[in-house]
N, CA, C, O and the ligand as a Tripos MOL2 file, in Angstrom:
@<TRIPOS>MOLECULE
protein
  273   271    69     0     0
PROTEIN
NO_CHARGES

@<TRIPOS>ATOM
      1 N         -10.3530   -7.0050   -5.3800 N.3       1 MET1
      2 CA        -11.7120   -6.9200   -5.2930 C.3       1 MET1
      3 C         -12.2400   -5.6370   -6.1310 C.2       1 MET1
      4 O         -11.4960   -4.7870   -6.6190 O.2       1 MET1
      5 N         -13.5220   -5.6450   -6.2030 N.am      2 GLU2
      6 CA        -14.1090   -4.6170   -7.0820 C.3       2 GLU2
      7 C         -15.1050   -3.6870   -6.2710 C.2       2 GLU2
      8 O         -15.8470   -4.1500   -5.4040 O.2       2 GLU2
      9 N         -15.0730   -2.4360   -6.5880 N.am      3 LYS3
     10 CA        -16.0210   -1.5030   -5.8670 C.3       3 LYS3
     11 C         -16.4290   -0.4210   -6.7550 C.2       3 LYS3
     12 O         -15.6460    0.0200   -7.5970 O.2       3 LYS3
     13 N         -17.6860    0.0590   -6.6030 N.am      4 THR4
     14 CA        -18.1950    1.0930   -7.3720 C.3       4 THR4
     15 C         -18.1820    2.3430   -6.5080 C.2       4 THR4
     16 O         -18.7920    2.3660   -5.4390 O.2       4 THR4
     17 N         -17.5070    3.3590   -6.9540 N.am      5 LEU5
     18 CA        -17.5550    4.6910   -6.2100 C.3       5 LEU5
     19 C         -18.4150    5.6390   -6.9360 C.2       5 LEU5
     20 O         -18.4780    5.6630   -8.1650 O.2       5 LEU5
     21 N         -19.1320    6.4830   -6.0910 N.am      6 HIS6
     22 CA        -20.0860    7.5070   -6.7150 C.3       6 HIS6
     23 C         -19.3010    8.8670   -6.6410 C.2       6 HIS6
     24 O         -18.9650    9.3710   -5.5700 O.2       6 HIS6
     25 N         -19.0550    9.3770   -7.7840 N.am      7 VAL7
     26 CA        -18.2890   10.5990   -7.9210 C.3       7 VAL7
     27 C         -19.1380   11.7150   -8.4750 C.2       7 VAL7
     28 O         -19.7880   11.5620   -9.5090 O.2       7 VAL7
     29 N         -19.1300   12.8270   -7.7920 N.am      8 GLN8
     30 CA        -19.8850   13.9680   -8.3110 C.3       8 GLN8
     31 C         -19.0680   14.9530   -9.0700 C.2       8 GLN8
     32 O         -17.9340   15.2490   -8.6920 O.2       8 GLN8
     33 N         -19.6140   15.4660  -10.1270 N.am      9 GLY9
     34 CA        -18.9430   16.6350  -10.9040 C.3       9 GLY9
     35 C         -18.2290   16.1720  -12.1390 C.2       9 GLY9
     36 O         -17.6330   17.0110  -12.8140 O.2       9 GLY9
     37 N         -18.2350   14.8340  -12.5150 N.am     10 MET10
     38 CA        -17.6520   14.4700  -13.6550 C.3      10 MET10
     39 C         -18.5780   14.7000  -14.8550 C.2      10 MET10
     40 O         -19.7150   14.2270  -14.8710 O.2      10 MET10
     41 N         -18.0650   15.4540  -15.8910 N.am     11 SER11
     42 CA        -19.0470   15.7990  -16.9310 C.3      11 SER11
     43 C         -18.4850   15.5220  -18.3180 C.2      11 SER11
     44 O         -19.2670   15.5130  -19.2680 O.2      11 SER11
     45 N         -17.2330   15.3020  -18.4980 N.am     12 CYS12
     46 CA        -16.7360   15.1980  -19.8210 C.3      12 CYS12
     47 C         -15.5260   14.2230  -19.8480 C.2      12 CYS12
     48 O         -15.1130   13.6670  -18.8310 O.2      12 CYS12
     49 N         -14.9630   14.0480  -21.1360 N.am     13 GLY13
     50 CA        -13.8260   13.1610  -21.2430 C.3      13 GLY13
     51 C         -12.6360   13.5940  -20.3830 C.2      13 GLY13
     52 O         -11.9150   12.7240  -19.8940 O.2      13 GLY13
     53 N         -12.3950   14.8800  -20.1760 N.am     14 HIS14
     54 CA        -11.3190   15.2630  -19.3560 C.3      14 HIS14
     55 C         -11.4620   14.8450  -18.0050 C.2      14 HIS14
     56 O         -10.4930   14.4130  -17.3800 O.2      14 HIS14
     57 N         -12.7380   14.9520  -17.4450 N.am     15 CYS15
     58 CA        -12.9390   14.5030  -16.0870 C.3      15 CYS15
     59 C         -12.6350   12.9500  -15.9230 C.2      15 CYS15
     60 O         -12.0420   12.4650  -14.9590 O.2      15 CYS15
     61 N         -13.1130   12.2720  -16.9700 N.am     16 LYS16
     62 CA        -13.0370   10.8410  -17.0430 C.3      16 LYS16
     63 C         -11.4860   10.3880  -16.9320 C.2      16 LYS16
     64 O         -11.1020    9.4850  -16.1890 O.2      16 LYS16
     65 N         -10.7210   11.0920  -17.7190 N.am     17 MET17
     66 CA         -9.2270   10.8740  -17.6770 C.3      17 MET17
     67 C          -8.5830   11.2840  -16.4010 C.2      17 MET17
     68 O          -7.6520   10.6190  -15.9460 O.2      17 MET17
     69 N          -9.0350   12.3570  -15.7950 N.am     18 SER18
     70 CA         -8.3840   12.7920  -14.4970 C.3      18 SER18
     71 C          -8.7120   11.8160  -13.4450 C.2      18 SER18
     72 O          -7.8480   11.4380  -12.6540 O.2      18 SER18
     73 N          -9.9200   11.3950  -13.4040 N.am     19 VAL19
     74 CA        -10.3490   10.5070  -12.3230 C.3      19 VAL19
     75 C          -9.7110    9.0440  -12.4920 C.2      19 VAL19
     76 O          -9.1980    8.4510  -11.5430 O.2      19 VAL19
     77 N          -9.7860    8.5490  -13.7150 N.am     20 SER20
     78 CA         -9.2100    7.2120  -13.9770 C.3      20 SER20
     79 C          -7.8210    7.2510  -13.8270 C.2      20 SER20
     80 O          -7.2360    6.3020  -13.3040 O.2      20 SER20
     81 N          -7.1600    8.3520  -14.2730 N.am     21 GLY21
     82 CA         -5.6250    8.4510  -14.1890 C.3      21 GLY21
     83 C          -5.2370    8.5280  -12.8170 C.2      21 GLY21
     84 O          -4.2320    7.9090  -12.4660 O.2      21 GLY21
     85 N          -5.9320    9.2420  -11.9350 N.am     22 ALA22
     86 CA         -5.4490    9.4250  -10.5460 C.3      22 ALA22
     87 C          -5.5880    8.0490   -9.8630 C.2      22 ALA22
     88 O          -4.7290    7.6560   -9.0740 O.2      22 ALA22
     89 N          -6.6420    7.3460  -10.1630 N.am     23 LEU23
     90 CA         -6.8090    5.9870   -9.4940 C.3      23 LEU23
     91 C          -5.7790    4.9910   -9.9920 C.2      23 LEU23
     92 O          -5.2470    4.1900   -9.2230 O.2      23 LEU23
     93 N          -5.5060    5.0490  -11.2710 N.am     24 LYS24
     94 CA         -4.5040    4.0850  -11.8160 C.3      24 LYS24
     95 C          -3.1000    4.3180  -11.3540 C.2      24 LYS24
     96 O          -2.2460    3.4320  -11.3920 O.2      24 LYS24
     97 N          -2.8550    5.6850  -10.8620 N.am     25 ASN25
     98 CA         -1.5680    5.9470  -10.3070 C.3      25 ASN25
     99 C          -1.2610    5.3600   -8.9620 C.2      25 ASN25
    100 O          -0.1230    5.2620   -8.5040 O.2      25 ASN25
    101 N          -2.3780    4.9710   -8.3540 N.am     26 LEU26
    102 CA         -2.2670    4.3510   -7.0350 C.3      26 LEU26
    103 C          -1.6860    2.8790   -7.1850 C.2      26 LEU26
    104 O          -2.0620    2.1070   -8.0680 O.2      26 LEU26
    105 N          -0.7630    2.5880   -6.2600 N.am     27 ASP27
    106 CA         -0.2140    1.2120   -6.2980 C.3      27 ASP27
    107 C          -1.3850    0.2970   -5.7820 C.2      27 ASP27
    108 O          -1.9500    0.4900   -4.7060 O.2      27 ASP27
    109 N          -1.6710   -0.6480   -6.5950 N.am     28 GLY28
    110 CA         -2.7260   -1.6610   -6.1410 C.3      28 GLY28
    111 C          -4.0900   -1.5450   -6.9410 C.2      28 GLY28
    112 O          -4.9780   -2.3950   -6.8750 O.2      28 GLY28
    113 N          -4.1450   -0.4460   -7.6670 N.am     29 VAL29
    114 CA         -5.3660   -0.3390   -8.5010 C.3      29 VAL29
    115 C          -5.0290   -0.8790   -9.8990 C.2      29 VAL29
    116 O          -4.0940   -0.3900  -10.5330 O.2      29 VAL29
    117 N          -5.7680   -1.8690  -10.3820 N.am     30 SER30
    118 CA         -5.4060   -2.4120  -11.6710 C.3      30 SER30
    119 C          -6.3390   -1.9470  -12.7160 C.2      30 SER30
    120 O          -5.9940   -1.9670  -13.8980 O.2      30 SER30
    121 N          -7.5910   -1.5000  -12.3170 N.am     31 LYS31
    122 CA         -8.5410   -1.0490  -13.3120 C.3      31 LYS31
    123 C          -9.4960    0.0600  -12.6870 C.2      31 LYS31
    124 O          -9.9140   -0.0350  -11.5330 O.2      31 LYS31
    125 N          -9.7930    1.0600  -13.4850 N.am     32 ALA32
    126 CA        -10.7260    2.1490  -13.1090 C.3      32 ALA32
    127 C         -11.4520    2.5370  -14.2940 C.2      32 ALA32
    128 O         -10.9050    3.1400  -15.2170 O.2      32 ALA32
    129 N         -12.8020    2.1700  -14.2940 N.am     33 GLU33
    130 CA        -13.6800    2.4570  -15.3900 C.3      33 GLU33
    131 C         -14.6990    3.4930  -15.0000 C.2      33 GLU33
    132 O         -15.5610    3.2510  -14.1550 O.2      33 GLU33
    133 N         -14.5930    4.6940  -15.6450 N.am     34 VAL34
    134 CA        -15.5830    5.7530  -15.4130 C.3      34 VAL34
    135 C         -16.8110    5.6250  -16.2150 C.2      34 VAL34
    136 O         -16.7240    5.3680  -17.4160 O.2      34 VAL34
    137 N         -17.9650    5.7890  -15.6280 N.am     35 HIS35
    138 CA        -19.2730    5.8980  -16.3830 C.3      35 HIS35
    139 C         -19.7680    7.2910  -16.0540 C.2      35 HIS35
    140 O         -20.2180    7.5940  -14.9480 O.2      35 HIS35
    141 N         -19.6530    8.1550  -17.1220 N.am     36 LEU36
    142 CA        -20.0250    9.5140  -16.9420 C.3      36 LEU36
    143 C         -21.5070    9.7330  -16.7100 C.2      36 LEU36
    144 O         -21.9150   10.5830  -15.9180 O.2      36 LEU36
    145 N         -22.2980    8.9520  -17.4150 N.am     37 GLU37
    146 CA        -23.7810    9.1100  -17.3000 C.3      37 GLU37
    147 C         -24.3000    8.7990  -15.9430 C.2      37 GLU37
    148 O         -25.2890    9.3690  -15.4850 O.2      37 GLU37
    149 N         -23.5800    7.8300  -15.2600 N.am     38 ASP38
    150 CA        -24.0640    7.3570  -13.9540 C.3      38 ASP38
    151 C         -23.3470    8.1010  -12.7770 C.2      38 ASP38
    152 O         -23.7720    8.0810  -11.6220 O.2      38 ASP38
    153 N         -22.2130    8.7630  -13.1840 N.am     39 GLY39
    154 CA        -21.3490    9.3730  -12.1760 C.3      39 GLY39
    155 C         -20.8280    8.3530  -11.2700 C.2      39 GLY39
    156 O         -20.8080    8.5290  -10.0520 O.2      39 GLY39
    157 N         -20.3700    7.2010  -11.8830 N.am     40 THR40
    158 CA        -19.7750    6.1830  -11.0470 C.3      40 THR40
    159 C         -18.3690    5.7330  -11.6540 C.2      40 THR40
    160 O         -18.0380    5.9690  -12.8160 O.2      40 THR40
    161 N         -17.6220    5.0880  -10.7640 N.am     41 VAL41
    162 CA        -16.2730    4.5690  -11.2120 C.3      41 VAL41
    163 C         -16.2500    3.1580  -10.6790 C.2      41 VAL41
    164 O         -16.4180    2.9470   -9.4770 O.2      41 VAL41
    165 N         -16.0430    2.1810  -11.5520 N.am     42 ASP42
    166 CA        -15.8080    0.8580  -11.1050 C.3      42 ASP42
    167 C         -14.3270    0.6000  -10.9080 C.2      42 ASP42
    168 O         -13.5490    0.7140  -11.8540 O.2      42 ASP42
    169 N         -13.9550    0.2780   -9.7810 N.am     43 VAL43
    170 CA        -12.4940    0.1590   -9.4910 C.3      43 VAL43
    171 C         -12.1250   -1.2820   -9.1210 C.2      43 VAL43
    172 O         -12.7750   -1.8830   -8.2650 O.2      43 VAL43
    173 N         -11.1420   -1.8120   -9.7230 N.am     44 THR44
    174 CA        -10.6010   -3.0920   -9.4240 C.3      44 THR44
    175 C          -9.3390   -2.9360   -8.7810 C.2      44 THR44
    176 O          -8.4280   -2.3560   -9.3710 O.2      44 THR44
    177 N          -9.1780   -3.4350   -7.5310 N.am     45 PHE45
    178 CA         -8.0090   -3.1610   -6.6790 C.3      45 PHE45
    179 C          -7.5490   -4.3560   -5.8320 C.2      45 PHE45
    180 O          -8.2900   -5.3140   -5.6100 O.2      45 PHE45
    181 N          -6.3120   -4.2600   -5.3770 N.am     46 ASP46
    182 CA         -5.8360   -5.3010   -4.4520 C.3      46 ASP46
    183 C          -6.0410   -4.6620   -2.9990 C.2      46 ASP46
    184 O          -5.4050   -3.6550   -2.6840 O.2      46 ASP46
    185 N          -6.8450   -5.2050   -2.2170 N.am     47 GLU47
    186 CA         -7.1210   -4.6650   -0.9210 C.3      47 GLU47
    187 C          -5.9330   -4.6750    0.0140 C.2      47 GLU47
    188 O          -5.9250   -3.9630    1.0180 O.2      47 GLU47
    189 N          -4.8890   -5.5080   -0.3170 N.am     48 ALA48
    190 CA         -3.7370   -5.5980    0.4990 C.3      48 ALA48
    191 C          -2.8670   -4.3680    0.2860 C.2      48 ALA48
    192 O          -2.0710   -4.0180    1.1580 O.2      48 ALA48
    193 N          -3.0030   -3.7200   -0.8370 N.am     49 LYS49
    194 CA         -2.1870   -2.5500   -1.2250 C.3      49 LYS49
    195 C          -2.8360   -1.2170   -1.0850 C.2      49 LYS49
    196 O          -2.1620   -0.2270   -0.8000 O.2      49 LYS49
    197 N          -4.1100   -1.1590   -1.2750 N.am     50 VAL50
    198 CA         -4.7340    0.1910   -1.3350 C.3      50 VAL50
    199 C          -6.1480    0.0660   -0.6990 C.2      50 VAL50
    200 O          -6.7750   -0.9890   -0.7990 O.2      50 VAL50
    201 N          -6.6330    1.1230   -0.0610 N.am     51 ASN51
    202 CA         -7.9480    1.0730    0.4740 C.3      51 ASN51
    203 C          -8.8480    2.1910   -0.1680 C.2      51 ASN51
    204 O          -8.4080    3.0360   -0.9480 O.2      51 ASN51
    205 N         -10.1090    2.1090    0.2300 N.am     52 VAL52
    206 CA        -11.0690    3.0830   -0.3900 C.3      52 VAL52
    207 C         -10.7310    4.4530    0.0090 C.2      52 VAL52
    208 O         -10.8290    5.3600   -0.8180 O.2      52 VAL52
    209 N         -10.3040    4.6970    1.3240 N.am     53 ASP53
    210 CA         -9.9200    6.0160    1.6770 C.3      53 ASP53
    211 C          -8.9090    6.6560    0.7890 C.2      53 ASP53
    212 O          -9.0170    7.8300    0.4340 O.2      53 ASP53
    213 N          -7.9040    5.8650    0.4240 N.am     54 ALA54
    214 CA         -6.8600    6.3490   -0.4980 C.3      54 ALA54
    215 C          -7.3760    6.7210   -1.8060 C.2      54 ALA54
    216 O          -6.9390    7.7080   -2.3980 O.2      54 ALA54
    217 N          -8.3190    5.9470   -2.2960 N.am     55 MET55
    218 CA         -8.9000    6.1670   -3.6050 C.3      55 MET55
    219 C          -9.7590    7.4640   -3.5510 C.2      55 MET55
    220 O          -9.7170    8.2980   -4.4560 O.2      55 MET55
    221 N         -10.5250    7.5900   -2.4650 N.am     56 LYS56
    222 CA        -11.3570    8.8000   -2.2880 C.3      56 LYS56
    223 C         -10.4880   10.0380   -2.3730 C.2      56 LYS56
    224 O         -10.7680   11.0130   -3.0710 O.2      56 LYS56
    225 N          -9.4280    9.9280   -1.6190 N.am     57 GLU57
    226 CA         -8.4620   11.0820   -1.5210 C.3      57 GLU57
    227 C          -7.8930   11.4010   -2.9250 C.2      57 GLU57
    228 O          -7.8150   12.5700   -3.3020 O.2      57 GLU57
    229 N          -7.5060   10.3920   -3.6790 N.am     58 ALA58
    230 CA         -6.9550   10.6520   -5.0380 C.3      58 ALA58
    231 C          -7.9760   11.3310   -5.9350 C.2      58 ALA58
    232 O          -7.6380   12.2360   -6.6980 O.2      58 ALA58
    233 N          -9.2300   10.8900   -5.8410 N.am     59 ILE59
    234 CA        -10.2340   11.5600   -6.6040 C.3      59 ILE59
    235 C         -10.5060   12.9800   -6.2100 C.2      59 ILE59
    236 O         -10.6140   13.8830   -7.0390 O.2      59 ILE59
    237 N         -10.6180   13.1540   -4.8540 N.am     60 GLU60
    238 CA        -10.8440   14.4120   -4.3070 C.3      60 GLU60
    239 C          -9.7220   15.5140   -4.6160 C.2      60 GLU60
    240 O          -9.9770   16.7110   -4.7500 O.2      60 GLU60
    241 N          -8.4770   14.9620   -4.7070 N.am     61 ASP61
    242 CA         -7.3270   15.8210   -5.1210 C.3      61 ASP61
    243 C          -7.5110   16.2850   -6.5400 C.2      61 ASP61
    244 O          -6.9550   17.3150   -6.9220 O.2      61 ASP61
    245 N          -8.2460   15.5850   -7.3100 N.am     62 GLN62
    246 CA         -8.5070   16.0280   -8.6990 C.3      62 GLN62
    247 C          -9.6650   17.1070   -8.7310 C.2      62 GLN62
    248 O          -9.9180   17.7100   -9.7740 O.2      62 GLN62
    249 N         -10.3510   17.3280   -7.5700 N.am     63 GLY63
    250 CA        -11.4070   18.2800   -7.5590 C.3      63 GLY63
    251 C         -12.8520   17.7340   -7.6530 C.2      63 GLY63
    252 O         -13.8090   18.4640   -7.9120 O.2      63 GLY63
    253 N         -12.9410   16.5110   -7.4450 N.am     64 TYR64
    254 CA        -14.3050   15.9010   -7.4350 C.3      64 TYR64
    255 C         -14.6710   15.3290   -6.0990 C.2      64 TYR64
    256 O         -13.8400   14.9070   -5.2950 O.2      64 TYR64
    257 N         -16.1010   15.3410   -5.8920 N.am     65 ASP65
    258 CA        -16.5670   14.7820   -4.5600 C.3      65 ASP65
    259 C         -16.9050   13.3620   -4.6360 C.2      65 ASP65
    260 O         -17.5180   12.9340   -5.6140 O.2      65 ASP65
    261 N         -16.5460   12.5940   -3.6630 N.am     66 VAL66
    262 CA        -16.9080   11.1750   -3.6640 C.3      66 VAL66
    263 C         -17.8370   10.9800   -2.5040 C.2      66 VAL66
    264 O         -17.5740   11.4150   -1.3830 O.2      66 VAL66
    265 N         -18.9840   10.2820   -2.8090 N.am     67 GLU67
    266 CA        -19.8280    9.8590   -1.7670 C.3      67 GLU67
    267 C         -19.6720    8.2740   -1.7210 C.2      67 GLU67
    268 O         -20.1480    7.5270   -2.5760 O.2      67 GLU67
    269 N         -18.9700    7.8760   -0.6540 N.am     68 ALA68
    270 CA        -18.6620    6.4350   -0.5170 C.3      68 ALA68
    271 C         -19.0500    5.6070   -1.5970 C.2      68 ALA68
    272 O         -18.8280    4.3970   -1.5570 O.2      68 ALA68
    273 CU        -14.7960   17.4750  -17.4790 Cu       69 CU69
@<TRIPOS>BOND
     1     1     2 1
     2     2     3 1
     3     3     4 2
     4     3     5 am
     5     5     6 1
     6     6     7 1
     7     7     8 2
     8     7     9 am
     9     9    10 1
    10    10    11 1
    11    11    12 2
    12    11    13 am
    13    13    14 1
    14    14    15 1
    15    15    16 2
    16    15    17 am
    17    17    18 1
    18    18    19 1
    19    19    20 2
    20    19    21 am
    21    21    22 1
    22    22    23 1
    23    23    24 2
    24    23    25 am
    25    25    26 1
    26    26    27 1
    27    27    28 2
    28    27    29 am
    29    29    30 1
    30    30    31 1
    31    31    32 2
    32    31    33 am
    33    33    34 1
    34    34    35 1
    35    35    36 2
    36    35    37 am
    37    37    38 1
    38    38    39 1
    39    39    40 2
    40    39    41 am
    41    41    42 1
    42    42    43 1
    43    43    44 2
    44    43    45 am
    45    45    46 1
    46    46    47 1
    47    47    48 2
    48    47    49 am
    49    49    50 1
    50    50    51 1
    51    51    52 2
    52    51    53 am
    53    53    54 1
    54    54    55 1
    55    55    56 2
    56    55    57 am
    57    57    58 1
    58    58    59 1
    59    59    60 2
    60    59    61 am
    61    61    62 1
    62    62    63 1
    63    63    64 2
    64    63    65 am
    65    65    66 1
    66    66    67 1
    67    67    68 2
    68    67    69 am
    69    69    70 1
    70    70    71 1
    71    71    72 2
    72    71    73 am
    73    73    74 1
    74    74    75 1
    75    75    76 2
    76    75    77 am
    77    77    78 1
    78    78    79 1
    79    79    80 2
    80    79    81 am
    81    81    82 1
    82    82    83 1
    83    83    84 2
    84    83    85 am
    85    85    86 1
    86    86    87 1
    87    87    88 2
    88    87    89 am
    89    89    90 1
    90    90    91 1
    91    91    92 2
    92    91    93 am
    93    93    94 1
    94    94    95 1
    95    95    96 2
    96    95    97 am
    97    97    98 1
    98    98    99 1
    99    99   100 2
   100    99   101 am
   101   101   102 1
   102   102   103 1
   103   103   104 2
   104   103   105 am
   105   105   106 1
   106   106   107 1
   107   107   108 2
   108   107   109 am
   109   109   110 1
   110   110   111 1
   111   111   112 2
   112   111   113 am
   113   113   114 1
   114   114   115 1
   115   115   116 2
   116   115   117 am
   117   117   118 1
   118   118   119 1
   119   119   120 2
   120   119   121 am
   121   121   122 1
   122   122   123 1
   123   123   124 2
   124   123   125 am
   125   125   126 1
   126   126   127 1
   127   127   128 2
   128   127   129 am
   129   129   130 1
   130   130   131 1
   131   131   132 2
   132   131   133 am
   133   133   134 1
   134   134   135 1
   135   135   136 2
   136   135   137 am
   137   137   138 1
   138   138   139 1
   139   139   140 2
   140   139   141 am
   141   141   142 1
   142   142   143 1
   143   143   144 2
   144   143   145 am
   145   145   146 1
   146   146   147 1
   147   147   148 2
   148   147   149 am
   149   149   150 1
   150   150   151 1
   151   151   152 2
   152   151   153 am
   153   153   154 1
   154   154   155 1
   155   155   156 2
   156   155   157 am
   157   157   158 1
   158   158   159 1
   159   159   160 2
   160   159   161 am
   161   161   162 1
   162   162   163 1
   163   163   164 2
   164   163   165 am
   165   165   166 1
   166   166   167 1
   167   167   168 2
   168   167   169 am
   169   169   170 1
   170   170   171 1
   171   171   172 2
   172   171   173 am
   173   173   174 1
   174   174   175 1
   175   175   176 2
   176   175   177 am
   177   177   178 1
   178   178   179 1
   179   179   180 2
   180   179   181 am
   181   181   182 1
   182   182   183 1
   183   183   184 2
   184   183   185 am
   185   185   186 1
   186   186   187 1
   187   187   188 2
   188   187   189 am
   189   189   190 1
   190   190   191 1
   191   191   192 2
   192   191   193 am
   193   193   194 1
   194   194   195 1
   195   195   196 2
   196   195   197 am
   197   197   198 1
   198   198   199 1
   199   199   200 2
   200   199   201 am
   201   201   202 1
   202   202   203 1
   203   203   204 2
   204   203   205 am
   205   205   206 1
   206   206   207 1
   207   207   208 2
   208   207   209 am
   209   209   210 1
   210   210   211 1
   211   211   212 2
   212   211   213 am
   213   213   214 1
   214   214   215 1
   215   215   216 2
   216   215   217 am
   217   217   218 1
   218   218   219 1
   219   219   220 2
   220   219   221 am
   221   221   222 1
   222   222   223 1
   223   223   224 2
   224   223   225 am
   225   225   226 1
   226   226   227 1
   227   227   228 2
   228   227   229 am
   229   229   230 1
   230   230   231 1
   231   231   232 2
   232   231   233 am
   233   233   234 1
   234   234   235 1
   235   235   236 2
   236   235   237 am
   237   237   238 1
   238   238   239 1
   239   239   240 2
   240   239   241 am
   241   241   242 1
   242   242   243 1
   243   243   244 2
   244   243   245 am
   245   245   246 1
   246   246   247 1
   247   247   248 2
   248   247   249 am
   249   249   250 1
   250   250   251 1
   251   251   252 2
   252   251   253 am
   253   253   254 1
   254   254   255 1
   255   255   256 2
   256   255   257 am
   257   257   258 1
   258   258   259 1
   259   259   260 2
   260   259   261 am
   261   261   262 1
   262   262   263 1
   263   263   264 2
   264   263   265 am
   265   265   266 1
   266   266   267 1
   267   267   268 2
   268   267   269 am
   269   269   270 1
   270   270   271 1
   271   271   272 2
@<TRIPOS>SUBSTRUCTURE
     1 MET1         2 RESIDUE 1 A MET
     2 GLU2         6 RESIDUE 1 A GLU
     3 LYS3        10 RESIDUE 1 A LYS
     4 THR4        14 RESIDUE 1 A THR
     5 LEU5        18 RESIDUE 1 A LEU
     6 HIS6        22 RESIDUE 1 A HIS
     7 VAL7        26 RESIDUE 1 A VAL
     8 GLN8        30 RESIDUE 1 A GLN
     9 GLY9        34 RESIDUE 1 A GLY
    10 MET10       38 RESIDUE 1 A MET
    11 SER11       42 RESIDUE 1 A SER
    12 CYS12       46 RESIDUE 1 A CYS
    13 GLY13       50 RESIDUE 1 A GLY
    14 HIS14       54 RESIDUE 1 A HIS
    15 CYS15       58 RESIDUE 1 A CYS
    16 LYS16       62 RESIDUE 1 A LYS
    17 MET17       66 RESIDUE 1 A MET
    18 SER18       70 RESIDUE 1 A SER
    19 VAL19       74 RESIDUE 1 A VAL
    20 SER20       78 RESIDUE 1 A SER
    21 GLY21       82 RESIDUE 1 A GLY
    22 ALA22       86 RESIDUE 1 A ALA
    23 LEU23       90 RESIDUE 1 A LEU
    24 LYS24       94 RESIDUE 1 A LYS
    25 ASN25       98 RESIDUE 1 A ASN
    26 LEU26      102 RESIDUE 1 A LEU
    27 ASP27      106 RESIDUE 1 A ASP
    28 GLY28      110 RESIDUE 1 A GLY
    29 VAL29      114 RESIDUE 1 A VAL
    30 SER30      118 RESIDUE 1 A SER
    31 LYS31      122 RESIDUE 1 A LYS
    32 ALA32      126 RESIDUE 1 A ALA
    33 GLU33      130 RESIDUE 1 A GLU
    34 VAL34      134 RESIDUE 1 A VAL
    35 HIS35      138 RESIDUE 1 A HIS
    36 LEU36      142 RESIDUE 1 A LEU
    37 GLU37      146 RESIDUE 1 A GLU
    38 ASP38      150 RESIDUE 1 A ASP
    39 GLY39      154 RESIDUE 1 A GLY
    40 THR40      158 RESIDUE 1 A THR
    41 VAL41      162 RESIDUE 1 A VAL
    42 ASP42      166 RESIDUE 1 A ASP
    43 VAL43      170 RESIDUE 1 A VAL
    44 THR44      174 RESIDUE 1 A THR
    45 PHE45      178 RESIDUE 1 A PHE
    46 ASP46      182 RESIDUE 1 A ASP
    47 GLU47      186 RESIDUE 1 A GLU
    48 ALA48      190 RESIDUE 1 A ALA
    49 LYS49      194 RESIDUE 1 A LYS
    50 VAL50      198 RESIDUE 1 A VAL
    51 ASN51      202 RESIDUE 1 A ASN
    52 VAL52      206 RESIDUE 1 A VAL
    53 ASP53      210 RESIDUE 1 A ASP
    54 ALA54      214 RESIDUE 1 A ALA
    55 MET55      218 RESIDUE 1 A MET
    56 LYS56      222 RESIDUE 1 A LYS
    57 GLU57      226 RESIDUE 1 A GLU
    58 ALA58      230 RESIDUE 1 A ALA
    59 ILE59      234 RESIDUE 1 A ILE
    60 GLU60      238 RESIDUE 1 A GLU
    61 ASP61      242 RESIDUE 1 A ASP
    62 GLN62      246 RESIDUE 1 A GLN
    63 GLY63      250 RESIDUE 1 A GLY
    64 TYR64      254 RESIDUE 1 A TYR
    65 ASP65      258 RESIDUE 1 A ASP
    66 VAL66      262 RESIDUE 1 A VAL
    67 GLU67      266 RESIDUE 1 A GLU
    68 ALA68      270 RESIDUE 1 A ALA
    69 CU69       273 GROUP 0 **** ****
């Protein structure tokens, strides 16, 4: 399934890589596309393997805030 997460604090290419990299490291996430201008991340994932809470945690571990 696909979901858009709203992430605060992403401002450059490095942020983009950190967030998409952290998401792609999760088993079950097949795609993570960061849109810096919007502060959003479009994630494609297998809901049998990973949930939104795990994705939020992975992003927060990188130092960014997620609002559902
Ligand atoms: Cu940055």
